[in-house]
C-alpha positions as CSV (number, residue, x, y, z in Angstrom):
1,M,57.6,68.1,41.0
2,K,58.5,67.3,44.5
3,I,60.1,70.0,46.7
4,D,62.4,68.8,49.5
5,P,63.4,71.9,51.5
6,G,65.6,70.0,53.9
7,N,68.4,69.2,51.5
8,E,68.9,72.8,50.3
9,I,68.9,74.3,53.8
10,I,71.3,71.7,55.1
11,S,73.7,72.4,52.2
12,Y,73.8,76.1,53.1
13,V,74.1,75.7,56.8
14,S,76.5,72.9,56.9
15,P,78.7,73.0,53.7
16,Q,80.7,70.0,52.8
17,K,84.2,69.9,54.0
18,D,87.0,70.5,51.6
19,V,88.7,67.3,50.8
20,N,91.8,69.2,49.7
21,N,92.3,70.7,53.2
22,K,95.9,70.5,54.2
23,N,97.1,69.2,57.5
24,P,98.4,71.8,60.0
25,V,101.9,73.0,59.1
26,D,104.7,72.4,61.5
27,K,106.3,75.8,60.8
28,E,106.8,78.5,63.3
29,F,104.6,81.6,63.1
30,G,107.5,83.9,62.1
31,T,108.3,81.7,59.1
32,I,104.7,81.5,57.9
33,F,104.3,85.3,58.4
34,K,107.5,86.1,56.5
35,E,106.5,83.8,53.6
36,S,103.0,85.3,53.5
37,I,104.4,88.9,53.3
38,E,106.9,87.9,50.6
39,S,104.2,86.2,48.5
40,H,101.8,89.2,48.8
41,S,104.4,91.8,48.1
42,G,106.7,90.0,45.7
43,L,109.7,90.7,47.9
44,D,112.6,88.3,48.2
45,H,114.1,88.0,51.7
46,T,117.6,88.0,50.2
47,T,117.1,91.4,48.5
48,Q,115.2,93.1,51.2
49,K,117.1,93.1,54.5
50,T,115.6,96.1,56.3
51,W,112.0,97.2,57.0
52,T,111.0,100.8,57.4
53,I,108.3,101.7,59.8
54,N,106.6,105.0,59.5
55,V,105.9,106.4,62.9
56,V,102.7,108.4,63.1
57,P,102.8,111.1,65.8
58,E,100.5,110.8,68.7
59,I,97.1,112.4,67.9
60,R,95.8,114.1,71.0
61,P,92.3,115.2,71.0
62,N,91.6,118.8,72.0
63,I,90.0,117.8,75.2
64,L,91.3,119.4,78.4
65,A,91.2,117.7,81.8
66,P,89.1,119.6,84.3
67,D,92.1,120.7,86.3
68,E,93.8,122.0,83.2
69,K,90.7,123.9,82.2
70,A,90.4,125.4,85.7
71,L,94.1,126.5,85.6
72,I,93.5,128.2,82.2
73,I,90.4,129.9,83.5
74,S,92.3,131.2,86.4
75,R,95.1,132.5,84.2
76,V,92.7,134.2,81.8
77,D,90.8,135.7,84.8
78,S,94.0,137.1,86.2
79,F,94.9,138.5,82.7
80,L,91.5,140.2,82.5
81,D,92.1,141.7,85.9
82,I,95.4,143.2,84.7
83,M,93.6,144.7,81.7
84,S,90.8,146.1,83.9
85,K,93.3,147.7,86.3
86,Y,95.1,149.2,83.2
87,R,91.8,150.7,81.9
88,Q,91.0,152.1,85.4
89,D,94.4,153.7,85.7
90,L,94.2,155.3,82.3
91,E,90.8,156.8,83.2
92,N,92.0,158.0,86.5
93,T,93.4,161.6,86.2
94,Q,95.2,161.1,89.6
95,V,97.4,158.4,88.2
96,D,100.5,159.5,86.3
97,I,101.0,157.9,83.0
98,K,104.6,156.8,84.0
99,D,103.1,154.8,86.9
100,I,101.1,152.7,84.4
101,Y,104.2,151.5,82.6
102,P,104.9,148.5,85.0
103,L,101.3,147.4,84.5
104,V,101.8,147.5,80.7
105,N,104.9,145.4,81.0
106,K,103.0,142.8,83.2
107,M,100.2,142.8,80.6
108,K,102.8,142.2,77.8
109,E,104.4,139.3,79.7
110,E,101.1,137.7,80.5
111,R,100.0,138.1,76.8
112,E,103.1,136.3,75.6
113,S,102.6,133.5,78.0
114,L,99.0,133.0,77.1
115,V,99.5,132.7,73.3
116,P,100.4,129.0,73.6
117,V,97.4,128.5,75.8
118,L,95.2,129.9,73.1
119,N,96.5,127.4,70.6
120,S,95.9,124.5,73.0
121,L,92.2,125.3,73.4
122,P,89.8,123.5,71.0
123,D,88.0,125.5,68.3
124,G,84.5,126.5,69.3
125,D,85.4,126.8,73.0
126,G,84.0,130.0,74.5
127,L,87.1,130.4,76.6
128,K,89.2,130.4,73.5
129,D,87.1,133.2,72.0
130,I,87.4,135.3,75.2
131,L,91.1,134.7,75.4
132,N,91.6,135.6,71.7
133,Q,89.7,138.9,72.1
134,A,91.6,139.7,75.2
135,L,94.9,139.0,73.5
136,I,94.0,141.2,70.5
137,I,92.8,144.1,72.7
138,S,95.9,143.9,74.9
139,S,98.2,143.9,71.9
140,L,96.5,147.0,70.6
141,E,96.7,148.7,74.0
142,I,100.4,147.9,74.4
143,I,101.1,149.4,70.9
144,K,99.1,152.5,71.8
145,F,100.8,153.0,75.1
146,T,104.3,152.5,73.8
147,R,103.5,154.8,70.9
148,D,102.5,157.5,73.5
149,D,98.9,157.7,72.2
150,Y,97.8,158.5,75.8
151,L,100.1,161.4,76.4
152,P,98.3,164.7,76.5
153,D,98.9,167.0,73.6
154,H,101.1,170.0,74.4
155,E,100.0,172.8,72.2
């Protein structure tokens, strides 16, 4: 038995041309495309006159630009400063409880404006965790203050 490796390798590398290969079609791309779609989907162009396109909403990754992140950090820092001032005023016996009310209102406004910011931060972000805890604590403090939990008992 004689082995001739050249013939087998050549047949794999350079296959014979298809003799049934058609000449290029003189149709426009749009016509060929339409016929191709109809043949694959079984649609007839006379029965189907409109096409529906489903629009997928833009998917935005939860990555913040450095300037956006810096702005959020600044806002959270300001919010924490308000909460710190509130705590100091509550501890200070020289500050009348009525004088703290504007600070509570400011804390409430800031809290409401920061809730959408919380939702914009990606999960696992340390800033999101800090902001979430600050929002929870501020909500509790606003409830306690408006419920008069910090008024001295008059017995």
